[in-house]
C-alpha positions, 0 to 999 in steps of 0.5 A, a space after each residue: 501536812 506542813 513540815 515542822 521547822 528546823 531550829 538553830 539555837 546559837 548561844 554565845 558565852 559571855 558576849 555583851 549587849 554592845 559587842 555587835 555592830 548592829 548593837 552599836 559597837 564601832 570596834 568589833 566587826 560582825 557583818 554576818 550577824 548584822 545581816 542576820 538582824 536585817 533579815 529578822 527581828 532585833 531585840 533591844 531589851 532581851 535578858 539572860 535569866 542570870 549574870 553567869 553561865 550555868 544558870 542561864 543554860 539550865 533555864 533555856 533548856 527547861 523553861 524555868 527560872 534558875 532558882 526553880 531548877 536549883 542551879 543559881 551559880 556557875 557550876 563549881 563556883 563558891 565564894 564567901 564574904 560578909 554573907 555565906 554562900 548558898 547551896 545549888 545543884 552541881 548538875 542539871 537534874 535528870 527529871 527535867 523535861 528539857 527542850 531537847 527531850 520534848 522535841 525528840 519525843 515528837 520526831 526531831 533529831 537533836 544535836 548539841 555542839 559546844 559548851 555544856 557546863 551543866 554537870 559531869 559525865 552522868 549529866 552530859 547532853 546525851 543524858 538530857 535528850 540529845 542524840 549527838 553531843 560534840 564538845 559538851 562536858 563539865 568544862 566551863 571554858 577550854 581548859 587547854 586553850 582554844 588551839 588544838 590539842 584541846 584535851 576535851 573528853 567530848 571532842 577529839 583533838 584536831 591537827 595541832 593549832 586548829 582553832 576550837 570555834 572553827 572546829 565546832 562549826 565544822 562539826 555543826 556544818 557536817 550535821 546539817 549537811 547530812 540531815 535529811 527530811 527529819 526536822 532538827 534541833 541544833 543547839 550550837 553553844 560555842 565556847 567563845 568568847 569566854 576566857 582565855 582570850 585567844 584568837 588566830 594571830 592575823 586577826 589579832 594583828 588586824 585589830 591591833 592596827 585598827 585600834 591604833 588607827 582609831 587612836 584607841 591604843 592611846 586611851 587607858 581603857 580601864 577604871 580602877 574600882 573598889 575591892 572585891 567583896 568576897 574573901 578570895 579576892 579581898 585584897 584585889 581591886 575591880 578593873 572596869 573596862 570602859 572602852 572596847 579596844 582589846 584586839 584579841 577579844 575583837 578578833 574572837 568576835 569576828 572569828 565567831 561571826 564568820 563561823 556563824 556565817 559558814 553555818 548559815 551558808 550551809 543551811 542555805 546550801 541545804 535548801 533549808 533557810 525558809 524552814 529554819 528558825 535561827 536564834 542568836 543570843 548570849 548567856 550573860 553580859 560581857 566580861 567587863 570587870 575582872 579576868 582581864 576585862 576584855 570588853 565594855 558594855 557601856 552605856 550599860 552598867 558593869 557586866 558579867 557577874 552583876 545584876 545590873 543590866 550590863 550583866 544580864 541584858 543580851 543581844 537577841 536576834 531571831 530569823 524565821 522567814 515568812 513569820 518574822 518581819 525582816 528588819 524589825 526591832 522590838 523593845 519588849 522585854 523577854 528572858 531566857 526561860 521564854 525560849 522554851 514555850 516559844 519554840 514549842 509553840 512555834 513547832 506546834 507542840 503543847 507544854 507538858 502539864 507536869 513540866 512547870 514553865 516560868 517562861 512566856 511564849 513570845 511567838 505573838 511578838 515574832 508574828 507582829 501581834 501585841 505582846 506583854 510579857 509581864 515582870 522579869 525576875 532574877 535571883 543570884 544569891 552568890 558573890 561572882 568572880 567579877 565583883 557582883 554581890 548577892 542580889 535579886 532583881 525585878 523589872 516591870 515596865 521601865 522600872 527595875 529594882 535590885 535588892 542586895 542581900 548584904 544589909 538588904 539595901 534596895 536600888 531602883 532605876 527607870 531604864 527608859 530614862 537611865 539606861 546606865 542605872 546611875 541614878 538610884 530613885 529608891 528614896 523618891 519613889 517609895 510607892 514603886 519600891 514597895 510595889 516591886 519589893 512585894 512582887 519580888 518577895 511573892 515570886 521568891 516565896 513561890 519559887 523557893 529561893 534560897 537567901 544567904 545568911 550573915 557569915 558569923 566569921 571574919 576572913 581567916 589568916 590563911 586565905 590567900 592574899 590575907 596577911 592578917 584576919 579581916 574583920 567585916 563588922 
């Protein structure tokens, strides 16, 4: 009997579509991931199921769209503006048959290393099918920063000054090194490149010099945008980065790349490269419009927190020797819940009938067989910290429709002709709008999507930054 393949699932936090050399970055250096792409398949049109982290993470583990799981916002997030917020689960429901549970039930060792952000102690990784949990807790970011002491309840402090991404990689390497013949599922979810933007000083200096050599330090990388649309930031303006030039962020990306290289080297030393599926992707778009705006997703529009492609289109690389053709590229759209059925089919396990799955297995695509996924949907009924508005969206073929819940305005883009989503075609493509709206509304009804209602109040005078009441009407 052929041994089931190992799985290394690498999910990066806030990494943008253009943040790798193989995806077009000329400032960030990612030789390891560029090599991984040359050894596997690079996806040009892969999507996160949400523009923020917790919903995407829940979706990956369950094979469901975030709205079906009931986690549509990053856990802890809340904002109101012209629209009220909608409720969502603050934890991954215990009844979900996660990917880890499904694999552990068929003989896999299951390890989680890194960020979790899917609930407090009763909903940590060890309560959702993982044999090992290192670093996974309710945190959405390193609360005390990337340098030890971390103060993390799921990770002991290292020597003072130890860098978190280095430490998490050390832990993952130790697990691979100690593994035997039992197949393993390593869920490697580093906290990087989420804020705070911190990296080892020598690397930061390297990119400060590189920015100067390229003349990037002479370019204003920011454009001032409109005011944020929700109360808590009503007096603040969006600061949109249009050029990749932040030395600290570039240093974080290179450090991450090098650590992934160390992990993959251990897989190689263990003699397991040929029997290991490696998946590399991100949970949402790069942070481009707030919180320091450390990266740019151009030519994609906007970034994290937005339903434009800058917020949801992600790098995706899959390496599986002997199955995936080295150096292959695909433009077939796929999305986060697709990983669940793809991986189960790849290891020869059936879907459990009671576990509803919204994902579609793209294993045929990995094998070079024709594949059509069908429409991809998003439902994000919240204001984001980054300036995005409550909206839902659908992509079908080259067309993408976004329905904003404030005023129910609709925008339509042809992504093949307009990657930047800068030319709204809704007015002259009425039939396409009707068709996609019908698809979106039918899907939303099936899922049971919650829609924000109009806020009956104007902003209160005691909201921070408010000197007088703001009237929205």
